[in-house]
C-alpha positions as CSV (number, residue, x, y, z in Angstrom):
1,X,54.5,42.4,-174.0
2,X,51.2,43.4,-172.6
3,X,50.8,40.4,-170.3
4,X,52.5,41.8,-167.2
5,X,52.1,38.8,-164.9
6,X,51.2,35.2,-165.5
7,X,47.8,34.2,-164.1
8,X,47.6,30.9,-162.3
9,X,44.0,31.5,-161.3
10,X,41.2,33.0,-163.2
11,X,40.0,36.5,-162.4
12,X,36.7,35.1,-161.1
13,X,38.4,32.9,-158.5
14,X,40.6,35.8,-157.4
15,X,37.6,38.1,-157.0
16,X,35.7,35.5,-155.0
17,X,38.8,34.9,-152.8
18,X,39.1,38.6,-151.9
19,X,42.1,40.4,-150.4
20,X,44.9,38.3,-149.1
21,X,47.8,38.9,-146.7
22,X,49.9,40.3,-149.4
23,X,47.3,43.0,-150.2
24,X,47.3,44.1,-146.6
25,X,51.1,44.1,-146.5
26,X,51.3,46.3,-149.6
27,X,48.6,48.7,-148.5
28,X,50.6,50.7,-146.0
29,X,53.5,51.0,-148.4
30,X,51.3,52.2,-151.3
31,X,49.5,54.7,-149.0
32,X,52.7,56.0,-147.5
33,X,54.1,56.7,-151.0
34,X,50.9,58.4,-152.2
35,X,50.7,60.6,-149.0
36,X,54.4,61.5,-149.1
37,X,54.5,62.5,-152.7
38,X,51.1,64.2,-152.5
39,X,52.4,66.3,-149.6
40,X,55.6,67.2,-151.5
41,X,53.6,68.1,-154.6
42,X,51.5,70.5,-152.6
43,X,54.6,72.3,-151.4
44,X,55.8,72.9,-154.9
45,X,53.1,75.5,-155.6
46,X,52.9,78.5,-153.3
47,X,53.2,82.3,-153.7
48,X,56.7,83.4,-154.6
49,X,58.4,86.4,-156.1
50,X,62.0,86.7,-157.4
51,X,64.2,88.0,-154.7
52,X,62.4,86.2,-151.9
53,X,64.8,84.2,-149.8
54,X,64.1,80.5,-149.3
55,X,65.8,79.4,-146.1
56,X,67.7,76.2,-146.2
57,X,68.5,74.8,-142.7
58,X,71.5,72.6,-142.1
59,X,69.7,70.9,-139.2
60,X,69.7,67.2,-140.2
61,X,66.1,66.8,-139.0
62,X,65.0,68.6,-142.2
63,X,66.8,66.1,-144.4
64,X,63.8,63.7,-144.8
65,X,61.7,66.6,-146.1
66,X,64.4,67.8,-148.4
67,X,65.0,64.2,-149.7
68,X,61.3,63.9,-150.4
69,X,61.2,67.1,-152.4
70,X,64.3,66.1,-154.4
71,X,63.0,62.6,-155.2
72,X,59.7,64.1,-156.4
73,X,61.6,66.4,-158.8
74,X,63.8,63.5,-160.0
75,X,61.0,61.1,-160.6
76,X,59.0,63.8,-162.5
77,X,62.0,64.5,-164.6
78,X,62.5,60.7,-165.2
79,X,59.0,60.3,-166.4
80,X,59.4,63.2,-168.8
81,X,62.8,61.7,-170.0
82,X,61.1,58.3,-170.6
83,X,58.4,59.9,-172.8
84,X,61.0,61.9,-174.7
85,X,63.2,58.8,-175.2
86,X,60.3,56.7,-176.6
87,X,59.3,59.4,-179.1
88,X,62.9,60.2,-180.0
89,X,64.1,56.6,-180.6
90,X,61.0,55.6,-182.5
91,X,61.2,58.6,-184.9
92,X,65.0,58.4,-185.3
93,X,65.0,54.6,-186.1
94,X,62.0,54.7,-188.5
95,X,62.8,57.8,-190.5
96,X,66.3,58.2,-192.0
97,X,65.7,61.8,-192.9
98,X,64.9,62.7,-189.3
99,X,67.8,60.6,-188.0
100,X,70.3,62.7,-189.9
101,X,69.1,65.7,-187.8
102,X,68.2,64.1,-184.5
103,X,71.3,62.2,-183.8
104,X,73.7,65.2,-184.3
105,X,71.2,67.3,-182.3
106,X,71.4,64.7,-179.5
107,X,75.2,65.0,-179.5
108,X,74.9,68.8,-179.2
109,X,72.3,68.6,-176.4
110,X,74.5,66.1,-174.5
111,X,77.4,68.4,-174.6
112,X,75.7,71.6,-173.6
113,X,76.4,72.2,-169.9
114,X,73.4,72.0,-167.5
115,X,74.1,75.6,-166.5
116,X,73.4,76.6,-170.1
117,X,70.0,74.8,-170.2
118,X,69.1,76.4,-166.9
119,X,70.0,79.9,-168.0
120,X,67.7,79.4,-171.0
121,X,64.8,77.9,-169.1
122,X,64.6,79.8,-165.8
123,X,63.2,83.0,-167.2
124,X,60.4,81.5,-169.4
125,X,59.3,79.2,-166.6
126,X,59.1,82.0,-164.0
127,X,57.2,84.2,-166.5
128,X,54.8,81.3,-167.2
129,X,54.0,80.8,-163.5
130,X,54.3,84.4,-162.5
131,X,54.1,84.9,-158.7
132,X,54.3,81.1,-158.0
133,X,57.1,78.9,-156.8
134,X,56.0,76.3,-159.4
135,X,57.9,78.2,-162.1
136,X,61.2,77.7,-160.3
137,X,60.3,74.1,-159.6
138,X,59.7,73.5,-163.3
139,X,63.0,75.1,-164.1
140,X,64.7,72.7,-161.6
141,X,62.9,69.7,-163.0
142,X,63.9,70.8,-166.6
143,X,67.5,71.0,-165.5
144,X,67.4,67.5,-164.0
145,X,65.6,66.3,-167.2
146,X,68.6,67.5,-169.3
147,X,70.9,65.4,-167.1
148,X,68.8,62.2,-167.7
149,X,67.1,62.3,-171.1
150,X,70.0,62.2,-173.5
151,X,71.5,59.0,-172.1
152,X,68.1,57.2,-172.1
153,X,67.2,58.3,-175.6
154,X,70.6,57.2,-177.0
155,X,70.4,53.8,-175.2
156,X,66.9,53.1,-176.6
157,X,67.9,54.2,-180.1
158,X,71.0,52.0,-180.0
159,X,69.0,49.0,-178.8
160,X,66.3,49.4,-181.4
161,X,69.0,49.7,-184.1
162,X,70.4,46.3,-183.0
163,X,67.3,44.2,-183.0
164,X,68.3,40.8,-184.5
165,X,67.8,40.3,-188.2
166,X,65.6,37.2,-187.7
167,X,63.2,39.1,-185.5
168,X,63.0,41.9,-188.1
169,X,62.3,39.4,-190.8
170,X,59.6,37.8,-188.7
171,X,58.0,41.2,-188.2
172,X,57.9,41.7,-191.9
173,X,56.4,38.3,-192.6
174,X,53.6,39.0,-190.0
175,X,53.0,42.4,-191.6
176,X,53.4,44.4,-188.4
177,X,53.0,48.1,-188.8
178,X,55.5,50.5,-187.4
179,X,53.3,51.1,-184.4
180,X,53.0,47.3,-183.8
181,X,56.7,46.7,-184.3
182,X,57.5,49.3,-181.7
183,X,55.3,47.8,-179.0
184,X,55.6,44.1,-179.9
185,X,59.3,43.9,-180.9
186,X,61.5,46.9,-180.5
187,X,60.6,48.2,-177.1
188,X,60.4,44.7,-175.4
189,X,63.8,43.9,-176.9
190,X,65.3,47.2,-175.6
191,X,63.6,47.0,-172.2
192,X,66.5,45.5,-170.1
193,X,69.0,48.0,-171.4
194,X,66.6,50.9,-171.1
195,X,65.9,50.1,-167.4
196,X,69.6,49.9,-166.6
197,X,70.1,53.3,-168.3
198,X,67.1,54.7,-166.4
199,X,69.0,53.8,-163.2
200,X,72.1,55.5,-164.6
201,X,70.1,58.6,-165.6
202,X,68.6,58.8,-162.1
203,X,72.1,58.8,-160.7
204,X,73.1,61.4,-163.2
205,X,70.4,63.6,-161.9
206,X,71.9,63.3,-158.4
207,X,75.3,64.2,-159.8
208,X,74.1,67.6,-161.1
209,X,71.6,68.2,-158.3
210,X,73.5,71.1,-156.8
211,X,73.3,73.0,-160.1
212,X,69.7,72.1,-160.6
213,X,68.3,73.2,-157.2
214,X,70.6,76.2,-156.5
215,X,69.5,78.6,-159.2
216,X,70.8,82.0,-160.1
217,X,68.4,84.4,-161.9
218,X,68.4,88.2,-162.3
219,X,71.3,88.5,-159.8
220,X,69.3,86.5,-157.2
221,X,70.2,83.1,-155.7
222,X,67.2,80.8,-155.4
223,X,67.8,77.6,-153.4
224,X,64.8,75.2,-153.5
225,X,64.3,72.9,-150.5
226,X,66.2,69.8,-151.4
227,X,69.3,67.8,-151.0
228,X,71.2,69.7,-153.7
229,X,70.5,73.1,-152.0
230,X,71.4,71.5,-148.6
231,X,74.8,70.5,-150.1
232,X,75.4,73.9,-151.6
233,X,74.8,75.7,-148.3
234,X,77.0,73.1,-146.5
235,X,79.8,73.7,-148.9
236,X,79.5,77.5,-148.6
237,X,79.6,77.1,-144.8
238,X,82.4,74.5,-144.9
239,X,80.3,72.3,-142.7
240,X,81.7,68.8,-142.9
241,X,79.1,67.2,-140.6
242,X,76.2,68.6,-142.7
243,X,77.9,67.0,-145.8
244,X,78.2,63.7,-144.0
245,X,74.4,63.8,-143.1
246,X,73.6,64.7,-146.8
247,X,75.6,61.6,-148.0
248,X,73.7,59.4,-145.6
249,X,70.4,60.8,-146.7
250,X,71.3,60.2,-150.4
251,X,72.3,56.6,-149.6
252,X,69.0,56.1,-147.8
253,X,67.0,57.5,-150.7
254,X,68.8,55.4,-153.3
255,X,68.3,52.2,-151.3
256,X,64.6,53.0,-151.0
257,X,63.8,53.6,-154.7
258,X,66.2,50.8,-155.7
259,X,64.2,48.3,-153.7
260,X,60.7,49.7,-154.4
261,X,61.1,50.8,-158.0
262,X,64.2,49.7,-160.0
263,X,64.8,46.2,-158.7
264,X,61.1,45.1,-159.3
265,X,61.3,46.6,-162.8
266,X,64.6,44.8,-163.6
267,X,63.2,41.5,-162.4
268,X,60.0,42.0,-164.4
269,X,62.0,42.9,-167.5
270,X,63.8,39.5,-167.4
271,X,60.9,38.1,-169.4
272,X,62.1,40.2,-172.4
273,X,65.5,38.7,-172.6
274,X,66.3,37.3,-176.1
275,X,66.8,33.6,-175.3
276,X,64.9,30.5,-174.8
277,X,66.2,29.5,-171.4
278,X,66.7,31.8,-168.5
279,X,69.5,29.9,-166.8
280,X,70.8,31.4,-163.6
281,X,70.6,35.0,-164.7
282,X,67.1,35.9,-163.4
283,X,66.8,39.0,-161.2
284,X,65.1,38.7,-157.9
285,X,62.9,41.2,-156.1
286,X,60.9,40.8,-152.9
287,X,58.7,43.7,-153.9
288,X,57.8,42.0,-157.2
289,X,57.1,38.8,-155.4
290,X,54.7,40.7,-153.1
291,X,53.0,42.3,-156.1
292,X,52.6,39.0,-157.9
293,X,51.0,37.5,-154.9
294,X,48.6,40.4,-154.4
295,X,45.2,39.7,-155.7
296,X,44.3,43.4,-155.9
297,X,47.4,44.2,-157.9
298,X,46.9,41.3,-160.3
299,X,43.3,42.3,-160.9
300,X,44.3,45.9,-161.6
301,X,47.3,44.9,-163.8
302,X,45.2,42.5,-165.8
303,X,42.6,45.1,-166.5
304,X,45.2,47.7,-167.3
305,X,47.1,45.7,-169.8
306,X,44.0,44.3,-171.3
307,X,42.8,47.8,-172.1
308,X,46.2,48.9,-173.3
309,X,46.5,45.9,-175.6
310,X,43.6,47.3,-177.6
311,X,46.0,50.0,-178.9
312,X,47.8,47.3,-180.9
313,X,45.0,47.3,-183.3
314,X,45.7,50.9,-184.3
315,X,47.5,51.7,-187.6
316,X,47.3,48.1,-189.0
317,X,48.8,47.3,-192.4
318,X,46.4,45.9,-194.9
319,X,47.7,43.0,-197.0
320,X,47.4,43.7,-200.7
321,X,49.4,40.7,-202.0
322,X,52.6,42.7,-202.6
323,X,56.0,42.1,-201.0
324,X,56.4,43.1,-197.4
325,X,59.7,44.8,-198.1
326,X,59.1,48.5,-198.6
327,X,60.8,50.2,-201.6
328,X,61.5,54.0,-201.8
329,X,59.4,55.6,-204.6
330,X,60.9,58.1,-207.0
331,X,58.8,60.8,-205.3
332,X,60.4,59.9,-202.0
333,X,63.8,60.0,-203.5
334,X,63.2,63.6,-204.7
335,X,62.0,64.7,-201.2
336,X,65.0,63.0,-199.6
337,X,67.4,65.0,-201.9
338,X,65.5,68.2,-201.1
339,X,65.8,67.5,-197.4
340,X,69.5,67.0,-197.7
341,X,69.9,70.3,-199.6
342,X,67.8,72.0,-196.9
343,X,70.1,70.6,-194.2
344,X,73.2,71.8,-196.1
345,X,71.8,75.3,-196.5
346,X,70.9,75.4,-192.8
347,X,74.5,74.3,-191.9
348,X,75.9,77.0,-194.2
349,X,73.7,79.6,-192.5
350,X,74.8,78.6,-189.0
351,X,78.4,78.6,-190.1
352,X,78.1,82.1,-191.5
353,X,76.4,83.4,-188.4
354,X,79.1,81.8,-186.3
355,X,81.9,83.4,-188.3
356,X,80.2,86.8,-188.0
357,X,79.8,86.4,-184.3
358,X,83.5,85.4,-183.9
359,X,84.8,88.3,-186.0
360,X,82.7,91.0,-184.4
361,X,82.4,90.0,-180.8
362,X,85.3,87.8,-179.6
363,X,88.1,87.8,-182.1
364,X,90.0,85.0,-183.8
365,X,92.8,85.0,-181.3
366,X,90.4,84.2,-178.5
367,X,88.9,81.4,-180.7
368,X,92.4,79.9,-181.2
369,X,93.0,80.0,-177.4
370,X,89.7,78.3,-176.7
371,X,90.4,75.5,-179.2
372,X,93.7,74.9,-177.5
373,X,91.9,74.6,-174.2
374,X,89.4,72.2,-175.9
375,X,92.3,70.0,-177.0
376,X,93.6,69.8,-173.5
377,X,90.1,68.8,-172.2
378,X,89.8,66.3,-175.1
379,X,93.1,64.6,-174.1
380,X,91.8,64.3,-170.5
381,X,88.5,62.9,-171.6
382,X,90.0,60.2,-173.9
383,X,92.7,59.1,-171.4
384,X,90.1,58.9,-168.6
385,X,87.6,56.9,-170.7
386,X,90.4,54.5,-171.8
387,X,91.5,54.0,-168.2
388,X,87.9,53.6,-167.0
389,X,87.2,51.0,-169.7
390,X,90.2,48.9,-168.8
391,X,89.0,48.8,-165.2
392,X,85.2,48.5,-165.6
393,X,84.6,46.4,-168.7
394,X,86.1,43.2,-167.3
395,X,84.4,43.8,-163.9
396,X,81.1,44.7,-165.5
397,X,81.0,41.5,-167.6
398,X,81.8,39.5,-164.4
399,X,78.9,41.2,-162.6
400,X,76.5,41.0,-165.5
401,X,77.0,37.2,-165.8
402,X,76.3,36.7,-162.0
403,X,73.0,38.3,-161.1
404,X,73.3,37.3,-157.4
405,X,76.3,39.7,-157.2
406,X,74.8,42.3,-159.6
407,X,71.9,42.7,-157.2
408,X,74.2,43.2,-154.3
409,X,76.3,45.9,-156.0
410,X,73.3,47.5,-157.8
411,X,72.4,50.0,-155.0
412,X,76.1,50.7,-154.3
413,X,76.8,51.4,-158.0
414,X,73.8,53.8,-158.1
415,X,75.1,55.6,-155.0
416,X,78.6,56.0,-156.4
417,X,77.2,57.2,-159.7
418,X,75.0,59.7,-157.9
419,X,77.7,61.0,-155.6
420,X,78.1,64.7,-156.4
421,X,81.7,65.5,-157.2
422,X,81.2,68.8,-155.1
423,X,81.3,66.6,-152.0
424,X,84.9,65.6,-152.8
425,X,86.2,69.2,-152.9
426,X,87.3,69.3,-149.2
427,X,89.4,66.2,-149.6
428,X,90.8,67.3,-153.0
429,X,91.7,70.8,-151.9
430,X,93.4,69.5,-148.7
431,X,95.4,66.8,-150.5
432,X,96.5,69.1,-153.4
433,X,97.6,71.9,-151.1
434,X,99.2,69.6,-148.6
435,X,101.2,67.7,-151.2
436,X,101.6,70.6,-153.7
437,X,100.0,68.6,-156.5
438,X,99.4,70.0,-160.0
439,X,95.8,70.9,-160.7
440,X,96.3,70.1,-164.4
441,X,96.9,66.4,-163.6
442,X,95.2,65.7,-160.3
443,X,91.9,67.5,-160.9
444,X,91.3,65.3,-164.0
445,X,90.0,62.2,-162.3
446,X,87.0,64.3,-161.0
447,X,85.8,64.6,-164.6
448,X,85.2,60.8,-164.9
449,X,84.2,60.2,-161.3
450,X,80.5,60.5,-161.9
451,X,80.5,59.5,-165.6
452,X,82.5,56.2,-165.6
453,X,79.4,54.5,-164.2
454,X,77.7,54.9,-167.6
455,X,80.2,52.2,-168.8
456,X,79.5,50.0,-165.9
457,X,75.7,50.1,-166.2
458,X,75.7,49.6,-170.0
459,X,78.2,46.8,-170.0
460,X,76.4,45.0,-167.1
461,X,73.2,45.3,-169.1
462,X,74.9,43.9,-172.2
463,X,76.5,41.0,-170.3
464,X,73.2,40.2,-168.6
465,X,71.5,40.0,-172.0
466,X,74.0,37.4,-173.4
467,X,71.8,34.4,-174.2
468,X,72.3,31.4,-171.8
469,X,72.4,29.1,-174.9
470,X,75.4,31.0,-176.2
471,X,77.2,30.8,-172.9
472,X,76.5,27.0,-172.7
473,X,77.7,26.5,-176.3
474,X,81.0,28.3,-175.5
475,X,81.5,26.1,-172.5
476,X,80.8,22.9,-174.5
477,X,83.3,24.0,-177.2
478,X,85.9,24.4,-174.5
479,X,86.5,28.2,-174.9
480,X,88.5,29.7,-172.1
481,X,90.5,32.8,-171.3
482,X,91.2,35.4,-174.0
483,X,89.6,33.2,-176.7
484,X,86.3,33.2,-174.9
485,X,86.5,37.0,-174.4
486,X,87.4,37.5,-178.1
487,X,84.7,35.2,-179.5
488,X,81.8,35.6,-177.1
489,X,82.0,38.3,-174.4
490,X,83.5,41.3,-176.3
491,X,81.3,40.9,-179.4
492,X,78.2,40.5,-177.2
493,X,78.8,43.6,-175.1
494,X,80.5,45.8,-177.8
495,X,77.3,47.8,-178.8
496,X,76.4,48.3,-175.1
497,X,80.0,49.4,-174.3
498,X,80.0,52.0,-177.1
499,X,76.7,53.4,-175.8
500,X,78.1,53.7,-172.3
501,X,81.4,55.2,-173.6
502,X,79.6,57.8,-175.7
503,X,77.4,58.9,-172.8
504,X,80.4,58.8,-170.4
505,X,82.4,60.9,-172.9
506,X,79.7,63.5,-173.2
507,X,79.1,63.5,-169.5
508,X,82.8,64.0,-168.9
509,X,82.8,67.1,-171.1
510,X,79.9,68.5,-169.1
511,X,81.6,67.5,-165.8
512,X,84.8,69.4,-166.8
513,X,83.0,72.6,-165.8
514,X,82.9,71.3,-162.2
515,X,86.1,69.3,-162.2
516,X,88.5,71.9,-163.7
517,X,87.4,74.7,-161.4
518,X,87.3,73.5,-157.7
519,X,86.2,75.8,-154.9
520,X,86.1,75.1,-151.2
521,X,85.4,78.1,-149.0
522,X,87.8,80.8,-150.2
523,X,90.3,78.4,-151.8
524,X,90.1,77.9,-155.6
525,X,92.1,75.4,-157.7
526,X,92.0,75.9,-161.5
527,X,93.2,73.5,-164.2
528,X,93.7,74.6,-167.8
529,X,90.9,73.4,-170.0
530,X,87.6,74.3,-171.7
531,X,85.5,73.5,-168.6
532,X,87.4,76.0,-166.4
533,X,87.2,78.6,-169.1
534,X,83.4,78.3,-169.3
535,X,83.2,78.4,-165.5
536,X,85.3,81.6,-165.2
537,X,83.4,83.3,-168.0
538,X,80.2,82.4,-166.2
539,X,81.3,84.0,-163.0
540,X,82.5,87.1,-164.9
541,X,79.2,87.3,-166.7
542,X,80.9,87.4,-170.1
543,X,78.0,86.1,-172.3
544,X,79.9,86.2,-175.6
545,X,82.8,84.1,-174.3
546,X,80.3,81.7,-172.5
547,X,78.6,81.2,-175.9
548,X,82.0,80.7,-177.5
549,X,83.1,78.1,-174.9
550,X,79.8,76.2,-175.1
551,X,79.9,76.3,-178.9
552,X,83.5,74.9,-179.1
553,X,82.5,72.2,-176.6
554,X,79.6,71.2,-178.8
555,X,81.9,71.1,-181.9
556,X,84.4,68.9,-180.1
557,X,81.7,66.4,-178.9
558,X,80.1,66.3,-182.3
559,X,83.4,65.6,-184.1
560,X,84.4,63.0,-181.6
561,X,81.1,61.2,-181.9
562,X,81.0,61.5,-185.7
563,X,84.5,60.4,-186.5
564,X,85.3,58.1,-183.6
565,X,82.4,56.6,-181.8
566,X,80.2,56.3,-184.9
567,X,83.0,54.5,-186.7
568,X,83.0,52.0,-183.9
569,X,79.3,51.5,-184.4
570,X,79.8,50.9,-188.1
571,X,82.6,48.4,-187.3
572,X,80.3,46.6,-184.9
573,X,77.6,46.4,-187.7
574,X,80.1,45.1,-190.3
575,X,81.4,42.4,-188.0
576,X,77.9,41.4,-187.0
577,X,78.3,42.2,-183.3
């Protein structure tokens, strides 16, 4: 893993040769990125007090600056999400006791609306950076982090759980420690899927950008300079031209970071595919070709990976002649039972506090009403996920098996996934009022508009990871049509599909807050459901009913994941998918 690029010349020859034309071509790009992000970082910290108005201009000449500020927040949140995902997946996979707590917790975190995280985080961050805009910036970055991290963590966890048995056996034979297994086996195996989900998480950050950058605290509205705040102001002003300019700016930003960041990483990660022959599935990137031809970058990368590879010697396993298969000791079994008892007591305490809260603050009639609304939203989510799967699974497999097409649609898919549903409100309101359509039916597609792409990205990743040898064997055996799908494609992409469906389902619950309560100017359309209930209670400032709505949403998501999606995972394990 730690050899980033193959070296065709020795380091001594490269140093004697000196800079080449690729070095000089890359130099202005690197300097421009450093200067731009350095300037944006300087603007994040300046004197600020709550109540001060930050003007957001709808003049399109400000959009490059707003785009720069937004992209800095999103990449900062993406870096934090990556670190969180690495730690989360490594702990959850290696420690069963921790897994029993962490995976349900991830289900809860995924279902909590971004507005809930923001309400919790904004006051502590402002208090931590009192009198400085950095506190509000950190709150915005944290909100974007909550829209990115859960998907990446679950993807990495799922990939590490599905490492082939023969590779696990080889790791045991070679006596790799947990630390060495992670860097030598598990992370390289999961790398292609992780990168695809990083792209999806980046797009998910765009989807909730309006909520992240337009913050309400202590009765004050704070709009940080950025594309999200620009969109929020444009919607309030009903300025269609400003929305069009914002869409163009988003598309430009997505194309830039796709070409300079994600596409080179995907092409680089092709080396980690689990097969002997690469076939025609290799990703291409002009930026990666430039980097590989740059003597400066090759020197730097060689030195970097050489230093980092020294970390592999940490936490070695000493061979004592015993079997490499670990056995749980009686002492460990006792601690495992105590841990389970502690979790049961904690669950009992939480249930008791919830019952007291319901009885004293909201009443059981209100709980019944909210659960009925939750069932309505659940029906919408399941129907929409099923329809999205019927459309996107076949198309995603087709794209994943043809990288020349996947690279063409990659930026487009990121743009569609990033498209904030708020920008569709003018069209939706006009159509529904003009044709007298029912909000309960026709607002529903908005829930899955931004989350269906989780299925697309995960299935494309799973299809691209199908070994070329398996595809050639299927062709040699004459498999065609449904038989080929049944025996090859569906088993290969099934775990990836479930990961995408789980995150799409959780994201749809979150998006219901936006989709079931649509506002354009002074016109409001409301559909019955749990999302619109939470939105209305938020506007009314009813904290107890907000907490009730969020709690019920968490319960629905946890039960759905535990008794439906997890069963599909077990089915995949039993069938050897």
